[in-house]
All heavy atoms as an XYZ file, in Angstrom:
918
protein
N     103.219     82.013     68.052
C     102.996     82.075     66.618
C     103.795     80.949     65.958
O     104.955     80.740     66.288
C     103.451     83.452     66.111
C     103.213     83.650     64.645
S     103.598     85.312     64.064
C     102.210     86.213     64.700
N     103.182     80.264     65.012
C     103.869     79.133     64.387
C     104.828     79.608     63.287
O     104.807     80.758     62.859
C     102.872     78.108     63.856
C     102.087     78.581     62.643
O     102.155     79.769     62.300
O     101.402     77.748     62.033
N     105.661     78.676     62.841
C     106.719     78.982     61.878
C     106.152     79.487     60.558
O     106.691     80.439     59.972
C     107.609     77.740     61.661
C     108.331     77.404     62.962
C     108.607     77.954     60.546
C     108.928     76.026     62.991
N     105.081     78.875     60.095
C     104.501     79.308     58.818
C     103.984     80.743     58.891
O     104.141     81.515     57.948
C     103.387     78.357     58.396
C     103.908     77.002     57.970
C     102.791     76.042     57.595
O     101.653     76.209     58.002
N     103.145     75.028     56.825
N     103.395     81.111     60.020
C     102.882     82.468     60.186
C     104.033     83.476     60.241
O     103.943     84.563     59.661
C     102.029     82.566     61.446
N     105.113     83.110     60.925
C     106.284     83.990     60.995
C     106.878     84.175     59.604
O     107.195     85.290     59.187
C     107.336     83.433     61.978
C     106.783     83.429     63.400
C     108.633     84.233     61.903
C     107.648     82.679     64.402
N     107.017     83.076     58.866
C     107.560     83.141     57.505
C     106.687     84.012     56.609
O     107.196     84.837     55.848
C     107.664     81.740     56.905
O     108.615     80.987     57.575
N     105.389     83.836     56.717
C     104.464     84.615     55.895
C     104.594     86.102     56.209
O     104.637     86.931     55.299
C     103.027     84.137     56.126
C     102.026     84.837     55.250
C     100.626     84.322     55.464
C      99.695     85.069     54.520
N      98.337     85.095     54.950
N     104.659     86.451     57.489
C     104.833     87.849     57.879
C     106.137     88.431     57.337
O     106.168     89.564     56.844
C     104.833     87.983     59.402
C     103.491     88.117     60.103
C     103.689     88.123     61.614
C     102.767     89.367     59.653
N     107.209     87.652     57.437
C     108.511     88.111     56.950
C     108.478     88.343     55.441
O     108.973     89.370     54.949
C     109.600     87.112     57.321
N     107.892     87.428     54.708
C     107.795     87.567     53.245
C     106.947     88.790     52.890
O     107.307     89.571     52.005
C     107.238     86.279     52.599
C     106.873     86.514     51.136
C     108.248     85.138     52.725
N     105.831     88.985     53.586
C     104.986     90.149     53.329
C     105.737     91.453     53.617
O     105.607     92.418     52.873
C     103.707     90.075     54.166
C     102.744     89.019     53.683
C     101.567     88.799     54.624
O     101.521     89.409     55.720
O     100.683     87.997     54.265
N     106.533     91.459     54.689
C     107.323     92.650     55.028
C     108.355     92.944     53.943
O     108.610     94.108     53.619
C     108.008     92.462     56.378
N     108.934     91.893     53.375
C     109.891     92.077     52.277
C     109.189     92.577     51.020
O     109.695     93.459     50.319
C     110.622     90.762     51.993
C     111.572     90.275     53.084
C     111.962     88.829     52.851
C     112.794     91.168     53.181
N     108.024     92.039     50.739
C     107.269     92.461     49.552
C     106.805     93.911     49.674
O     106.755     94.632     48.672
C     106.067     91.537     49.337
C     106.450     90.149     48.894
C     105.294     89.162     48.836
O     104.233     89.424     49.446
O     105.468     88.124     48.183
N     106.495     94.353     50.892
C     106.042     95.731     51.112
C     107.085     96.755     50.697
O     106.750     97.861     50.282
C     105.697     95.964     52.590
C     104.387     95.326     52.984
O     103.616     94.925     52.090
O     104.130     95.221     54.203
N     108.370     96.402     50.823
C     109.455     97.326     50.497
C     110.088     96.947     49.149
O     111.198     97.319     48.836
C     110.517     97.341     51.628
C     109.876     97.552     52.989
C     111.575     98.417     51.405
C     109.307     98.943     53.206
N     109.362     96.165     48.375
C     109.783     95.792     47.017
C     111.039     94.930     46.979
O     111.887     95.074     46.098
C     109.992     97.024     46.127
C     108.814     97.975     46.088
C     107.620     97.347     45.426
C     106.516     98.390     45.265
N     105.208     97.884     45.536
N     111.160     93.992     47.931
C     112.245     93.022     47.882
C     112.107     92.157     46.641
O     110.994     91.897     46.179
N     113.221     91.729     46.099
C     113.203     90.939     44.867
C     113.693     89.515     45.119
O     114.419     89.257     46.070
C     114.104     91.600     43.817
C     113.607     92.945     43.367
C     114.499     93.504     42.303
C     113.952     94.846     41.814
N     114.857     95.463     40.865
N     113.311     88.620     44.227
C     113.757     87.222     44.250
C     113.642     86.614     45.644
O     114.566     85.976     46.147
C     115.203     87.105     43.748
C     115.344     87.567     42.309
O     114.503     87.173     41.487
O     116.289     88.317     42.019
N     112.491     86.801     46.269
C     112.263     86.290     47.623
C     112.009     84.781     47.540
O     111.144     84.337     46.790
C     111.062     86.979     48.281
C     111.285     88.485     48.338
C     110.804     86.402     49.673
C     110.048     89.296     48.698
N     112.809     84.038     48.285
C     112.590     82.596     48.345
C     112.552     82.166     49.806
O     113.116     82.813     50.683
C     113.662     81.786     47.591
C     115.022     81.932     48.245
C     113.716     82.158     46.135
C     115.983     80.842     47.852
N     111.878     81.073     50.032
C     111.807     80.485     51.364
C     112.225     79.029     51.251
O     111.712     78.291     50.416
C     110.381     80.579     51.901
C     110.215     79.992     53.272
C     108.783     80.052     53.764
O     107.947     80.738     53.140
O     108.498     79.380     54.770
N     113.187     78.639     52.054
C     113.671     77.261     52.051
C     113.310     76.587     53.367
O     113.507     77.159     54.438
C     115.189     77.227     51.867
C     115.726     77.759     50.548
C     117.240     77.835     50.601
C     115.282     76.887     49.401
N     112.806     75.376     53.272
C     112.536     74.567     54.461
C     113.843     73.874     54.838
O     114.343     73.031     54.095
C     111.454     73.544     54.141
C     111.080     72.679     55.335
O     111.804     72.692     56.361
O     110.054     71.995     55.256
N     114.400     74.236     55.966
C     115.683     73.670     56.407
C     115.510     72.707     57.577
O     116.484     72.300     58.193
C     116.651     74.800     56.820
O     116.052     75.564     57.862
C     116.985     75.696     55.644
N     114.283     72.334     57.872
C     114.013     71.497     59.047
C     114.697     70.135     58.978
O     115.034     69.569     60.016
C     112.506     71.318     59.244
O     111.926     70.735     58.097
N     114.917     69.612     57.775
C     115.593     68.319     57.640
C     117.114     68.457     57.538
O     117.823     67.452     57.486
C     115.084     67.572     56.408
C     113.637     67.159     56.545
O     113.176     66.867     57.646
N     112.917     67.160     55.446
N     117.607     69.708     57.497
C     119.035     69.938     57.311
C     119.752     70.381     58.578
O     120.952     70.166     58.715
C     119.250     70.995     56.220
C     118.641     70.666     54.857
C     118.753     71.858     53.926
C     119.323     69.445     54.257
N     119.026     71.029     59.476
C     119.641     71.542     60.704
C     118.583     71.666     61.798
O     117.399     71.811     61.498
C     120.307     72.917     60.468
O     120.933     73.347     61.673
C     119.302     73.965     60.035
N     119.032     71.634     63.022
C     118.116     71.853     64.135
C     118.185     73.309     64.621
O     117.476     73.690     65.543
C     118.455     70.908     65.292
O     119.776     71.155     65.745
N     119.015     74.125     63.982
C     119.187     75.517     64.399
C     117.990     76.390     64.036
O     117.633     77.303     64.771
C     120.454     76.107     63.782
C     121.759     75.445     64.199
C     122.926     76.022     63.417
C     121.976     75.613     65.697
N     117.395     76.147     62.868
C     116.221     76.902     62.440
C     115.440     76.051     61.445
O     115.963     75.112     60.865
C     116.605     78.262     61.836
C     117.701     78.204     60.801
C     117.410     78.031     59.462
C     119.028     78.341     61.183
C     118.415     77.976     58.516
C     120.048     78.298     60.238
C     119.739     78.118     58.900
N     114.159     76.407     61.267
C     113.266     75.616     60.420
C     113.118     76.169     58.999
O     112.883     75.421     58.070
C     111.872     75.557     61.068
C     111.881     74.993     62.468
C     112.298     73.543     62.492
O     111.777     72.733     61.732
N     113.244     73.201     63.345
N     113.212     77.484     58.878
C     113.044     78.135     57.578
C     114.123     79.186     57.377
O     114.544     79.851     58.318
C     111.698     78.858     57.483
C     110.479     77.988     57.571
C     110.086     77.474     56.203
N     108.742     76.920     56.174
C     108.441     75.704     56.566
N     109.358     74.910     57.041
N     107.207     75.255     56.486
N     114.520     79.345     56.124
C     115.429     80.411     55.751
C     114.784     81.169     54.590
O     114.329     80.561     53.619
C     116.782     79.862     55.307
C     117.746     80.955     54.921
S     119.433     80.381     54.634
C     119.201     79.366     53.192
N     114.738     82.489     54.730
C     114.186     83.342     53.688
C     115.324     84.202     53.164
O     116.102     84.757     53.940
C     113.044     84.221     54.239
C     111.911     83.329     54.756
C     112.540     85.186     53.172
C     110.848     84.065     55.529
N     115.423     84.291     51.843
C     116.473     85.083     51.207
C     115.801     86.052     50.242
O     114.890     85.665     49.503
C     117.481     84.193     50.443
C     118.628     85.022     49.900
C     118.002     83.068     51.323
N     116.267     87.306     50.283
C     115.714     88.327     49.389
C     116.836     89.245     48.920
O     117.901     89.312     49.532
C     114.645     89.142     50.108
N     116.565     89.953     47.844
C     117.535     90.873     47.263
C     116.992     92.290     47.309
O     115.807     92.517     47.072
C     117.807     90.488     45.792
O     118.294     89.143     45.749
C     118.827     91.406     45.155
N     117.900     93.227     47.611
C     117.589     94.649     47.535
C     118.489     95.298     46.501
O     119.614     94.844     46.274
N     118.011     96.363     45.874
C     118.751     97.003     44.788
C     119.901     97.898     45.252
O     120.787     98.204     44.471
C     117.805     97.838     43.925
C     116.879     96.967     43.093
O     117.297     95.861     42.699
O     115.737     97.398     42.835
N     119.864     98.335     46.506
C     120.896     99.235     47.019
C     121.123     98.946     48.504
O     120.315     98.270     49.139
C     120.469    100.693     46.842
O     119.353    100.965     47.678
N     122.218     99.476     49.030
C     122.499     99.312     50.455
C     121.341     99.854     51.290
O     120.944     99.242     52.276
C     123.786    100.043     50.850
C     124.994     99.500     50.132
O     125.062     99.561     48.916
N     125.943     98.975     50.874
N     120.834    100.986     50.881
C     119.723    101.610     51.600
C     118.487    100.709     51.583
O     117.809    100.553     52.596
C     119.403    102.964     50.988
C     118.259    103.675     51.689
C     118.023    105.028     51.112
N     119.059    105.896     51.664
C     119.221    107.153     51.310
N     118.441    107.708     50.421
N     120.176    107.882     51.858
N     118.179    100.108     50.438
C     117.006     99.244     50.364
C     117.217     97.964     51.173
O     116.296     97.490     51.813
C     116.648     98.896     48.914
C     115.344     98.101     48.852
C     114.999     97.569     47.479
O     115.878     97.386     46.650
N     113.726     97.300     47.266
N     118.425     97.400     51.133
C     118.714     96.197     51.927
C     118.458     96.486     53.403
O     117.806     95.704     54.101
C     120.166     95.713     51.691
C     120.581     94.667     52.720
C     120.315     95.153     50.281
N     118.947     97.623     53.887
C     118.726     98.006     55.291
C     117.241     98.202     55.574
O     116.737     97.769     56.611
C     119.486     99.295     55.613
C     120.982     99.149     55.597
C     121.627    100.513     55.859
C     123.102    100.517     55.577
N     123.699    101.848     55.839
N     116.533     98.864     54.656
C     115.102     99.118     54.839
C     114.305     97.820     54.852
O     113.381     97.654     55.660
C     114.586    100.050     53.744
N     114.660     96.886     53.975
C     113.978     95.588     53.941
C     114.145     94.853     55.267
O     113.171     94.368     55.853
C     114.530     94.735     52.791
C     114.098     95.135     51.387
C     115.030     94.522     50.345
C     112.667     94.718     51.136
N     115.390     94.775     55.740
C     115.654     94.074     56.999
C     114.963     94.764     58.168
O     114.401     94.107     59.050
C     117.159     93.982     57.236
N     114.991     96.089     58.169
C     114.342     96.841     59.244
C     112.836     96.595     59.242
O     112.222     96.416     60.299
C     114.644     98.331     59.110
C     114.084     99.112     60.262
O     114.433     98.872     61.419
N     113.196    100.057     59.961
N     112.233     96.574     58.061
C     110.791     96.338     57.973
C     110.435     94.938     58.473
O     109.407     94.755     59.130
C     110.291     96.553     56.550
C     108.791     96.724     56.492
O     108.203     97.422     57.315
N     108.164     96.080     55.526
N     111.276     93.961     58.178
C     111.042     92.605     58.685
C     111.090     92.617     60.209
O     110.201     92.068     60.874
C     112.077     91.605     58.114
C     112.025     90.285     58.860
C     111.845     91.390     56.627
N     112.115     93.251     60.769
C     112.256     93.304     62.230
C     111.054     93.972     62.882
O     110.489     93.453     63.842
C     113.519     94.065     62.624
C     114.751     93.217     62.587
C     115.925     93.968     63.204
O     116.587     94.732     62.512
N     116.168     93.735     64.465
N     110.664     95.125     62.377
C     109.547     95.874     62.950
C     108.254     95.064     62.848
O     107.499     94.951     63.818
C     109.408     97.250     62.258
C     108.103     97.931     62.635
C     110.596     98.134     62.598
N     108.000     94.489     61.681
C     106.778     93.707     61.470
C     106.711     92.515     62.409
O     105.668     92.250     63.024
C     106.698     93.236     60.002
O     106.704     94.382     59.141
C     105.449     92.415     59.748
N     107.823     91.789     62.527
C     107.828     90.612     63.400
C     107.698     91.006     64.870
O     106.964     90.360     65.625
C     109.089     89.781     63.166
C     109.204     89.111     61.793
C     110.509     88.323     61.689
C     108.012     88.210     61.500
N     108.380     92.063     65.281
C     108.272     92.526     66.675
C     106.842     92.946     67.006
O     106.333     92.635     68.084
C     109.224     93.692     66.934
C     110.653     93.276     67.153
C     111.515     94.490     67.484
C     112.957     94.109     67.670
N     113.813     95.287     67.943
N     106.200     93.668     66.086
C     104.812     94.094     66.303
C     103.874     92.904     66.447
O     102.851     92.999     67.120
C     104.345     94.995     65.162
C     104.940     96.377     65.191
C     104.556     97.227     63.992
O     103.960     96.692     63.013
O     104.871     98.434     64.008
N     104.223     91.788     65.822
C     103.403     90.579     65.908
C     103.758     89.740     67.134
O     103.195     88.662     67.338
C     103.563     89.747     64.640
N     104.734     90.207     67.920
C     105.103     89.494     69.133
C     106.186     88.449     68.959
O     106.426     87.641     69.856
N     106.854     88.466     67.815
C     107.931     87.511     67.550
C     109.224     88.057     68.149
O     109.561     89.223     67.947
C     108.114     87.277     66.033
C     109.283     86.349     65.746
C     106.825     86.745     65.420
N     109.929     87.223     68.903
C     111.210     87.631     69.473
C     112.287     87.609     68.402
O     112.451     86.609     67.702
C     111.631     86.691     70.608
C     110.756     86.854     71.834
O     110.253     87.975     72.064
O     110.575     85.857     72.569
N     113.019     88.697     68.295
C     114.159     88.771     67.379
C     115.400     88.408     68.185
O     115.749     89.089     69.140
C     114.309     90.174     66.764
C     113.035     90.584     66.014
C     115.532     90.235     65.851
C     112.664     89.702     64.847
N     116.044     87.302     67.803
C     117.230     86.822     68.515
C     118.410     87.754     68.262
O     119.184     88.050     69.165
C     117.574     85.373     68.085
C     118.849     84.904     68.750
C     116.411     84.443     68.392
N     118.540     88.217     67.033
C     119.639     89.110     66.696
C     119.530     89.583     65.270
O     118.717     89.098     64.486
N     120.378     90.551     64.958
C     120.433     91.095     63.613
C     121.828     91.650     63.399
O     122.421     92.211     64.317
C     119.387     92.197     63.461
O     119.420     92.739     62.171
N     122.350     91.484     62.199
C     123.680     92.025     61.919
C     123.811     92.385     60.451
O     123.057     91.898     59.622
C     124.771     91.042     62.329
C     124.710     89.698     61.649
C     125.760     88.741     62.170
O     125.594     88.232     63.281
O     126.737     88.531     61.436
N     124.760     93.268     60.173
C     125.033     93.683     58.807
C     124.456     95.035     58.439
O     124.608     95.489     57.318
N     123.789     95.694     59.380
C     123.165     96.991     59.095
C     124.191     98.069     58.755
O     123.861     99.023     58.059
C     122.305     97.451     60.279
C     121.096     96.615     60.485
N     119.925     96.816     59.785
C     120.869     95.565     61.300
C     119.024     95.926     60.167
N     119.573     95.148     61.086
N     125.418     97.910     59.242
C     126.435     98.932     59.012
C     126.727     99.102     57.526
O     126.736    100.208     57.000
C     127.748     98.590     59.741
C     127.601     98.422     61.233
C     127.039     97.048     61.621
O     127.221     96.055     60.879
O     126.386     96.979     62.669
N     126.985     97.992     56.838
C     127.348     98.079     55.423
C     126.128     98.031     54.512
O     126.116     98.633     53.450
C     128.300     96.943     55.039
O     127.612     95.705     55.050
N     125.120     97.270     54.904
C     123.929     97.146     54.078
C     124.111     96.269     52.860
O     123.275     96.266     51.966
N     125.200     95.508     52.814
C     125.403     94.592     51.691
C     124.701     93.263     51.935
O     124.208     92.631     51.008
C     126.892     94.365     51.458
C     127.606     95.604     50.983
C     129.091     95.378     50.763
O     129.584     94.249     50.981
O     129.758     96.343     50.367
N     124.695     92.829     53.197
C     124.061     91.574     53.588
C     123.596     91.752     55.025
O     124.390     91.905     55.930
C     125.050     90.440     53.483
C     124.554     89.075     53.890
C     123.371     88.745     54.479
C     125.253     87.838     53.733
N     123.287     87.392     54.693
C     124.441     86.813     54.235
C     126.494     87.509     53.211
C     124.836     85.472     54.241
C     126.871     86.176     53.214
C     126.050     85.170     53.722
N     122.295     91.787     55.222
C     121.741     91.937     56.565
C     121.000     90.663     56.916
O     120.200     90.158     56.133
C     120.804     93.162     56.671
C     120.260     93.299     58.086
C     121.529     94.435     56.260
N     121.306     90.141     58.088
C     120.668     88.925     58.581
C     119.765     89.298     59.744
O     120.157     90.054     60.632
C     121.736     87.940     59.059
C     121.207     86.658     59.683
C     121.992     85.478     59.164
C     121.298     86.709     61.195
N     118.548     88.765     59.729
C     117.614     88.928     60.835
C     117.295     87.529     61.344
O     116.781     86.692     60.607
C     116.318     89.651     60.404
C     115.349     89.757     61.572
C     116.633     91.024     59.828
N     117.627     87.275     62.609
C     117.417     85.971     63.225
C     116.173     86.036     64.102
O     116.162     86.685     65.144
C     118.639     85.589     64.058
C     118.554     84.188     64.654
O     117.456     83.583     64.629
O     119.581     83.709     65.157
N     115.119     85.365     63.656
C     113.870     85.309     64.411
C     113.676     83.917     64.995
O     112.561     83.393     65.043
C     112.696     85.700     63.517
N     114.756     83.295     65.423
C     114.676     81.965     66.028
C     114.552     80.880     64.976
O     115.532     80.548     64.314
N     113.360     80.360     64.797
C     113.146     79.284     63.833
C     113.113     79.768     62.384
O     113.110     78.963     61.458
C     111.848     78.539     64.144
C     111.998     77.588     65.319
O     113.111     77.068     65.525
O     110.997     77.360     66.025
N     113.085     81.069     62.195
C     113.096     81.647     60.849
C     114.256     82.637     60.766
O     114.359     83.549     61.579
C     111.765     82.357     60.518
C     111.806     82.947     59.120
C     110.592     81.395     60.660
N     115.131     82.432     59.783
C     116.275     83.318     59.575
C     116.105     83.985     58.215
O     115.847     83.314     57.210
C     117.603     82.526     59.633
C     118.778     83.423     59.317
C     117.773     81.886     61.003
N     116.252     85.321     58.207
C     116.036     86.092     56.998
C     117.353     86.733     56.569
O     118.013     87.398     57.368
C     114.964     87.191     57.220
C     113.639     86.559     57.673
C     114.762     88.007     55.950
C     113.405     86.570     59.130
N     117.720     86.535     55.306
C     118.923     87.135     54.719
C     118.468     88.105     53.639
O     117.708     87.728     52.749
C     119.804     86.076     54.053
C     120.327     85.037     54.972
N     121.517     85.173     55.641
C     119.815     83.830     55.347
C     121.732     84.091     56.380
N     120.716     83.273     56.219
N     118.952     89.345     53.711
C     118.664     90.337     52.676
C     120.006     90.794     52.129
O     120.881     91.210     52.883
C     117.867     91.536     53.234
C     117.474     92.462     52.104
C     116.634     91.072     54.008
N     120.180     90.702     50.799
C     121.488     90.955     50.201
C     121.399     91.782     48.929
O     120.361     91.797     48.265
C     122.139     89.626     49.809
C     122.274     88.630     50.888
S     122.947     87.120     50.150
C     122.600     85.980     51.441
N     122.530     92.398     48.614
C     122.683     93.010     47.297
C     122.839     91.882     46.273
O     123.321     90.790     46.621
C     123.930     93.899     47.269
C     123.869     95.188     48.080
C     125.238     95.875     48.085
C     122.810     96.121     47.536
N     122.471     92.102     45.008
C     122.566     91.032     43.999
C     123.957     90.416     43.883
O     124.091     89.194     43.810
C     122.157     91.725     42.702
C     121.310     92.860     43.125
C     121.864     93.321     44.449
N     125.004     91.222     43.862
C     126.365     90.684     43.702
C     126.771     89.826     44.895
O     127.416     88.787     44.729
C     127.362     91.826     43.512
N     126.367     90.228     46.081
C     126.684     89.465     47.293
C     125.919     88.148     47.281
O     126.479     87.082     47.569
C     126.360     90.293     48.560
C     126.552     89.471     49.820
C     127.212     91.549     48.605
N     124.664     88.209     46.932
C     123.841     87.000     46.885
C     124.372     86.021     45.840
O     124.443     84.820     46.068
C     122.398     87.369     46.577
C     121.450     86.194     46.659
C     120.024     86.644     46.598
N     119.115     85.513     46.595
C     117.807     85.619     46.504
N     117.237     86.816     46.431
N     117.055     84.544     46.496
N     124.773     86.556     44.701
C     125.321     85.727     43.638
C     126.638     85.078     44.071
O     126.872     83.898     43.827
C     125.526     86.576     42.385
C     125.899     85.753     41.176
O     125.271     84.713     40.938
O     126.836     86.158     40.458
N     127.481     85.846     44.742
C     128.792     85.342     45.164
C     128.670     84.236     46.212
O     129.292     83.185     46.092
C     129.636     86.503     45.709
C     131.006     86.068     46.161
C     132.031     85.855     45.241
C     131.275     85.839     47.505
C     133.285     85.444     45.650
C     132.534     85.428     47.921
C     133.535     85.232     46.995
O     134.774     84.816     47.402
N     127.883     84.458     47.243
C     127.794     83.485     48.338
C     126.853     82.318     48.041
O     127.017     81.235     48.593
C     127.397     84.171     49.641
C     128.536     84.974     50.197
C     128.577     86.348     50.036
C     129.590     84.354     50.848
C     129.642     87.094     50.520
C     130.657     85.088     51.334
C     130.679     86.460     51.172
O     131.732     87.182     51.649
N     125.856     82.531     47.207
C     124.967     81.461     46.745
C     124.471     80.579     47.896
O     124.553     79.356     47.831
C     125.702     80.628     45.680
C     124.764     79.703     44.934
O     123.538     79.889     45.002
O     125.273     78.768     44.287
N     123.949     81.202     48.956
C     123.534     80.410     50.118
C     122.334     79.511     49.828
O     122.149     78.508     50.501
C     123.276     81.279     51.363
C     122.128     82.248     51.139
C     124.530     81.998     51.787
C     121.736     82.983     52.404
N     121.560     79.847     48.799
C     120.446     78.966     48.447
C     120.947     77.571     48.095
O     120.383     76.569     48.522
C     119.652     79.518     47.257
C     118.920     80.797     47.525
C     119.728     82.036     47.206
O     120.969     81.949     47.036
O     119.130     83.111     47.138
N     122.014     77.507     47.310
C     122.564     76.211     46.907
C     123.128     75.455     48.109
O     123.015     74.234     48.186
C     123.643     76.389     45.846
N     123.714     76.173     49.050
C     124.240     75.518     50.257
C     123.139     74.841     51.057
O     123.375     73.838     51.719
C     124.949     76.539     51.154
C     126.259     77.099     50.632
C     126.754     78.216     51.547
C     127.304     76.009     50.515
N     121.938     75.404     50.995
C     120.819     74.880     51.773
C     119.800     74.141     50.908
O     118.661     73.949     51.302
C     120.152     76.010     52.546
C     121.043     76.524     53.613
C     121.882     77.590     53.554
C     121.218     75.956     54.911
N     122.561     77.721     54.728
C     122.174     76.741     55.589
C     120.669     74.862     55.578
C     122.581     76.470     56.884
C     121.071     74.597     56.873
C     122.014     75.391     57.512
N     120.192     73.736     49.717
C     119.337     72.870     48.904
C     118.410     73.577     47.944
O     117.536     72.954     47.359
N     118.577     74.866     47.740
C     117.728     75.597     46.806
C     118.431     75.789     45.479
O     119.450     75.173     45.196
N     117.873     76.645     44.652
C     118.468     76.951     43.352
C     119.071     78.345     43.388
O     118.548     79.243     44.038
C     117.407     76.909     42.262
C     116.845     75.535     42.018
C     115.797     75.587     40.923
O     115.143     76.597     40.714
N     115.641     74.491     40.213
N     120.149     78.519     42.661
C     120.796     79.817     42.569
C     119.959     80.729     41.680
O     119.572     80.345     40.576
C     122.190     79.652     41.978
C     122.961     80.945     41.888
C     124.374     80.679     41.411
C     125.157     81.970     41.373
N     126.562     81.734     41.126
N     119.668     81.952     42.165
C     118.908     82.869     41.316
C     119.757     83.422     40.185
O     120.975     83.448     40.281
C     118.508     83.987     42.292
C     119.539     83.951     43.352
C     119.990     82.518     43.459
N     119.112     83.847     39.121
C     119.800     84.459     38.005
C     119.552     85.961     38.058
O     118.410     86.392     38.138
C     119.264     83.897     36.691
O     119.788     84.610     35.612
N     120.626     86.748     38.022
C     120.467     88.188     38.107
C     120.645     88.872     36.764
O     120.758     90.072     36.687
C     121.439     88.772     39.141
C     121.118     88.306     40.530
C     121.940     87.405     41.177
C     119.973     88.735     41.174
C     121.637     86.956     42.453
C     119.658     88.304     42.449
C     120.496     87.414     43.090
N     120.657     88.108     35.679
C     120.738     88.699     34.346
C     119.388     89.352     34.033
O     118.334     88.813     34.375
C     121.058     87.627     33.311
N     119.424     90.496     33.396
C     118.192     91.222     33.077
C     117.244     90.344     32.272
O     117.633     89.767     31.266
C     118.525     92.490     32.304
N     116.028     90.229     32.740
C     115.010     89.452     32.040
C     115.120     87.957     32.191
O     114.327     87.215     31.647
N     116.109     87.477     32.940
C     116.300     86.029     33.066
C     115.958     85.531     34.458
O     116.317     84.437     34.827
C     117.750     85.666     32.731
N     115.273     86.336     35.245
C     114.950     85.960     36.611
C     114.073     84.727     36.670
O     113.212     84.510     35.824
N     114.303     83.920     37.680
C     113.504     82.712     37.882
C     112.262     83.060     38.679
O     112.307     83.901     39.558
C     114.321     81.664     38.618
C     115.517     81.185     37.837
C     116.282     80.160     38.622
C     117.521     79.749     37.868
N     118.399     78.929     38.636
N     111.158     82.404     38.400
C     109.926     82.664     39.165
C     109.981     81.946     40.513
O     109.625     80.776     40.622
C     108.829     82.098     38.271
C     109.512     81.006     37.510
C     110.938     81.472     37.321
N     110.477     82.624     41.536
C     110.586     82.008     42.870
C     109.244     81.965     43.541
O     108.403     82.814     43.327
C     111.544     82.813     43.748
C     112.932     82.815     43.223
C     113.554     83.852     42.605
C     113.875     81.750     43.239
N     114.832     83.509     42.234
C     115.044     82.214     42.621
C     113.849     80.449     43.719
C     116.171     81.422     42.484
C     114.962     79.669     43.574
C     116.103     80.152     42.966
N     109.051     80.961     44.364
C     107.817     80.895     45.135
C     108.124     80.388     46.532
O     109.114     79.702     46.740
C     106.811     79.960     44.459
O     107.337     78.656     44.363
N     107.298     80.766     47.468
C     107.488     80.370     48.861
C     107.139     78.893     49.036
O     106.400     78.325     48.241
C     106.634     81.217     49.786
N     107.676     78.300     50.082
C     107.432     76.883     50.377
C     105.976     76.676     50.710
O     105.361     77.431     51.365
C     108.302     76.428     51.560
C     107.984     74.997     51.923
C     109.755     76.569     51.227
């Protein structure tokens, strides 16, 4: 399965569980470790865990190998490593604090009520 198909499946899995502020960054020119990074927000620890779990299940069912996953214990920031696609699911405060989008060339999301940016996939 190609990278775009994996990314699309991951985004759809996040949307199914009502993930918010989903963005996809093309990191192919920045690192050789992975080609795409997807970042999403969940409203609670439980939702963050559910979002990450749904991504894992969806990708596994499609035959994508999951290299690893971590952060399920706290549910504040869960990472799912699908090889060329890495998915980060975070609580709003954690996402705002670490601002990984800016580290990888994206824009920082705004979590103020009604001020959300219209994110779109690559």
